[in-house]
C-alpha positions in Angstrom: -18.4 -5.8 22.5 -14.9 -7.1 21.8 -12.3 -7.9 24.5 -8.7 -8.2 23.5 -5.8 -8.4 26.0 -7.9 -7.0 28.8 -9.2 -4.0 26.9 -12.9 -3.7 25.8 -14.0 -2.1 22.5 -17.6 -1.1 21.7 -17.0 -1.9 18.0 -15.9 -5.3 16.7 -14.7 -3.8 13.4 -11.0 -3.9 12.6 -10.0 -1.6 9.7 -6.8 -2.2 7.7 -4.6 0.8 6.9 -3.1 -0.4 3.6 -4.2 0.5 0.0 -5.8 3.9 0.7 -5.1 6.4 -2.1 -4.2 9.2 0.4 -3.9 9.8 4.2 -7.1 11.9 4.0 -9.1 9.0 2.6 -7.8 6.8 5.4 -8.9 9.4 8.0 -12.3 9.6 6.4 -12.7 5.8 6.3 -11.8 5.5 10.0 -14.2 8.3 11.0 -17.1 6.9 8.9 -16.6 3.3 10.1 -16.5 4.2 13.8 -13.8 1.6 14.3 -11.7 1.7 17.4 -8.9 -0.6 16.1 -6.8 -0.3 13.0 -4.4 -2.9 11.7 -0.9 -2.0 10.5 1.9 -3.9 8.8 4.6 -3.2 11.4 7.3 -4.7 9.3 6.5 -2.4 6.4 6.5 0.7 8.5 9.5 -0.2 10.7 11.5 -0.8 7.6 10.9 2.8 6.5 12.6 4.1 9.7 12.2 7.9 9.7 10.0 8.1 6.6 7.4 6.1 8.5 7.1 8.7 11.3 4.5 10.7 9.3 2.4 7.5 9.1 2.6 6.9 12.8 1.7 10.6 13.5 -1.4 10.1 11.3 -2.4 6.9 13.1 -2.0 8.6 16.5 -4.2 11.4 15.3 -7.0 8.9 14.5 -7.5 8.0 18.2 -7.6 4.3 17.5 -5.7 1.4 19.0 -3.2 -0.3 16.7 -3.3 -4.1 16.3 -0.7 -6.0 14.3 -2.4 -9.2 13.1 0.6 -11.3 14.2 -0.1 -10.3 17.8 -3.3 -12.3 17.9 -3.2 -15.7 19.4 -4.5 -18.5 17.0 -7.8 -18.9 18.9 -8.4 -15.2 18.7 -7.8 -15.2 15.0 -10.6 -17.7 14.5 -13.1 -15.2 16.0 -12.6 -12.8 13.1 -14.2 -12.9 9.7 -12.5 -11.0 6.8 -14.9 -9.4 4.3 -14.0 -7.6 1.1 -14.9 -4.0 0.7 -17.7 -3.0 -1.6 -16.8 -1.3 -3.9 -13.4 -2.9 -4.1 -10.3 -0.7 -4.0 -8.0 -1.2 -6.9 -4.4 -0.2 -7.5 -2.6 -0.2 -10.9 0.7 -2.1 -10.9 3.3 -2.4 -13.7 6.0 -4.8 -14.5 9.1 -3.3 -16.2 11.4 -5.7 -18.1 14.8 -4.8 -19.5 15.4 -5.6 -23.2 19.0 -6.4 -22.7 18.5 -9.0 -20.0 17.1 -12.5 -20.7 14.2 -13.7 -18.6 15.0 -16.3 -15.9 12.8 -19.3 -15.5 11.5 -17.9 -12.2 10.6 -14.5 -13.8 8.8 -16.3 -16.7 6.7 -18.1 -14.1 5.8 -14.9 -12.3 4.7 -13.3 -15.6 2.6 -16.4 -16.4 1.0 -16.2 -12.9 0.2 -12.5 -13.4 -1.4 -13.3 -16.7 -3.8 -15.6 -15.0 -5.0 -12.7 -12.7 -5.8 -10.4 -15.5 
């Protein structure tokens, strides 16, 4: 049992909504997990304005409560443990550089840092 802000939840699992390959895979993950709470990056979705409305409609259809991580008080955050998914979800990213522009010192450092992750 989990109590947050006066509301009780049978499941203590919080499921993030980022990095899913499709809305359908997010729906399936929520259904399979039995979670009652999903976390959302409100800044990301608010910045999209009208384009984020489809996302919010999807979240509403899941029947879960939405919890932005920033809304938790420090003492409540210590109650949670973050665990990686097995198998891990991966997403391919690319860095595109222009040939006609020289690299700044900051960009060279970013490329160097990315190289250490590969």
